[in-house]
C-alpha positions as CSV (number, residue, x, y, z in Angstrom):
1,M,-88.3,-65.7,112.6
2,P,-88.3,-62.8,110.1
3,C,-91.1,-60.3,110.1
4,R,-93.4,-60.4,107.1
5,V,-94.5,-57.0,105.8
6,S,-96.7,-56.4,102.8
7,I,-97.1,-53.0,101.3
8,P,-99.5,-52.3,98.5
9,P,-98.4,-50.5,95.4
10,S,-98.8,-46.8,95.1
11,R,-99.6,-45.0,91.9
12,T,-97.1,-42.4,92.8
13,G,-94.6,-44.5,94.6
14,R,-94.0,-41.9,97.3
15,T,-96.1,-43.6,99.9
16,A,-94.4,-46.9,99.4
17,R,-90.9,-45.4,99.7
18,T,-91.9,-43.5,102.8
19,A,-93.4,-46.6,104.3
20,A,-90.3,-48.6,103.5
21,V,-88.1,-46.0,105.3
22,V,-90.5,-45.9,108.3
23,L,-90.7,-49.6,108.5
24,L,-86.9,-50.0,108.3
25,G,-86.5,-47.6,111.1
26,C,-89.1,-49.5,113.2
27,L,-87.5,-52.8,112.4
28,L,-84.1,-51.5,113.7
29,S,-85.6,-50.1,116.9
30,S,-88.4,-52.4,117.8
31,G,-89.7,-56.0,117.6
32,C,-91.9,-57.7,115.0
33,S,-95.2,-57.1,116.9
34,E,-94.6,-53.4,116.7
35,L,-93.5,-53.6,113.1
36,A,-96.6,-55.6,112.2
37,E,-98.9,-53.0,113.9
38,I,-97.2,-50.2,112.0
39,S,-97.2,-52.1,108.8
40,G,-101.0,-52.7,109.1
41,A,-101.6,-49.0,109.5
42,V,-99.4,-48.2,106.6
43,V,-101.2,-50.8,104.4
44,S,-104.6,-49.5,105.4
45,T,-103.6,-46.0,104.7
46,Q,-102.3,-47.0,101.3
47,A,-105.5,-48.9,100.5
48,C,-107.5,-45.7,101.4
49,E,-105.2,-43.5,99.3
50,N,-105.5,-45.8,96.3
51,A,-109.3,-46.1,96.7
52,V,-109.8,-42.3,96.8
53,T,-107.5,-41.8,93.9
54,A,-109.4,-44.4,91.9
55,V,-112.8,-42.7,92.6
56,A,-111.3,-39.2,91.8
57,D,-109.8,-40.5,88.6
58,L,-113.1,-42.0,87.5
59,T,-115.0,-38.8,88.2
60,H,-112.5,-36.9,85.9
61,D,-112.5,-39.6,83.2
62,L,-116.4,-39.8,83.1
63,H,-116.5,-36.1,82.5
64,R,-113.8,-36.2,79.9
65,L,-115.3,-39.2,78.1
66,R,-118.9,-38.0,77.7
67,G,-120.5,-39.4,74.6
68,K,-117.9,-42.2,74.3
69,P,-119.6,-45.3,75.7
70,A,-116.8,-47.8,75.0
71,E,-114.2,-45.6,76.7
72,T,-116.6,-44.9,79.6
73,D,-117.0,-48.7,80.1
74,R,-113.2,-49.1,80.1
75,A,-112.8,-46.4,82.7
76,L,-115.5,-47.9,84.9
77,K,-113.8,-51.4,84.7
78,E,-110.4,-49.8,85.5
79,A,-111.8,-48.0,88.5
80,A,-113.5,-51.2,89.7
81,D,-110.3,-53.2,89.2
82,R,-108.3,-50.6,91.2
83,L,-110.9,-50.6,94.0
84,S,-110.8,-54.4,94.2
85,E,-107.0,-54.2,94.4
86,A,-107.2,-51.7,97.2
87,A,-109.8,-53.9,98.9
88,G,-107.3,-56.8,98.9
89,Y,-104.9,-54.6,101.0
90,A,-107.6,-53.1,103.3
91,G,-106.7,-53.7,106.9
92,D,-110.3,-54.0,108.2
93,D,-113.2,-56.0,106.9
94,A,-115.6,-53.0,106.7
95,L,-113.3,-51.1,104.3
96,R,-112.7,-54.3,102.3
97,K,-116.4,-55.0,101.9
98,T,-117.1,-51.3,101.1
99,L,-114.5,-51.2,98.4
100,D,-115.6,-54.5,96.9
101,G,-119.2,-53.3,96.9
102,L,-118.3,-50.1,95.2
103,A,-116.2,-52.0,92.6
104,D,-119.1,-54.4,91.9
105,S,-121.5,-51.4,91.5
106,Y,-119.1,-49.8,89.0
107,R,-118.9,-53.1,87.1
108,K,-122.7,-53.2,86.7
109,L,-122.8,-49.7,85.1
110,T,-122.5,-49.3,81.4
111,G,-121.6,-46.2,79.5
112,G,-124.6,-44.2,78.2
113,A,-126.8,-41.4,79.1
114,E,-126.4,-40.0,82.6
115,I,-123.5,-42.2,83.5
116,E,-121.8,-39.4,85.4
117,E,-124.9,-39.0,87.5
118,K,-125.3,-42.7,88.1
119,A,-121.7,-43.2,89.1
120,A,-121.9,-40.1,91.4
121,S,-125.0,-41.5,93.0
122,I,-123.4,-44.8,93.7
123,T,-120.2,-43.2,94.9
124,S,-122.1,-41.0,97.3
125,R,-123.7,-44.0,98.9
126,Y,-120.3,-45.6,99.6
127,L,-118.2,-42.6,100.4
128,P,-119.4,-42.1,104.0
129,M,-118.4,-45.7,104.8
130,I,-115.0,-45.2,103.1
131,N,-114.4,-42.0,105.0
132,A,-115.3,-43.7,108.3
133,S,-113.0,-46.6,107.7
134,C,-110.2,-44.4,106.5
135,G,-110.5,-42.0,109.5
136,R,-111.9,-39.0,107.5
137,R,-115.0,-37.6,109.2
């Protein structure tokens, strides 16, 4: 029976290519159970990378889009969508729930006064859980 491996997309493509090479090497040298374990670690790492990138990009966008509520709302929605996508690839339930919770919180925000501060406050509540799930202490 063939091994099934799912690797989430990367915004840069580097991680996916590296993961593919690593997984191919593992496939050639080990069995499916080892490959599945390695694949799970790669997928979780990719989910973490995508989530952190989404938050960092949003922080930059909110600063750049001050005074532009429509564009700010779009940036919040895009970040929420990216977090939800990353949550779909998250290897553990705690990370999945955390990313979905942060995405839902971003969706409830609307562009306006003090949006940067509100987003930063929300993010700071979720960041310790993301860091713990992603192995960053």
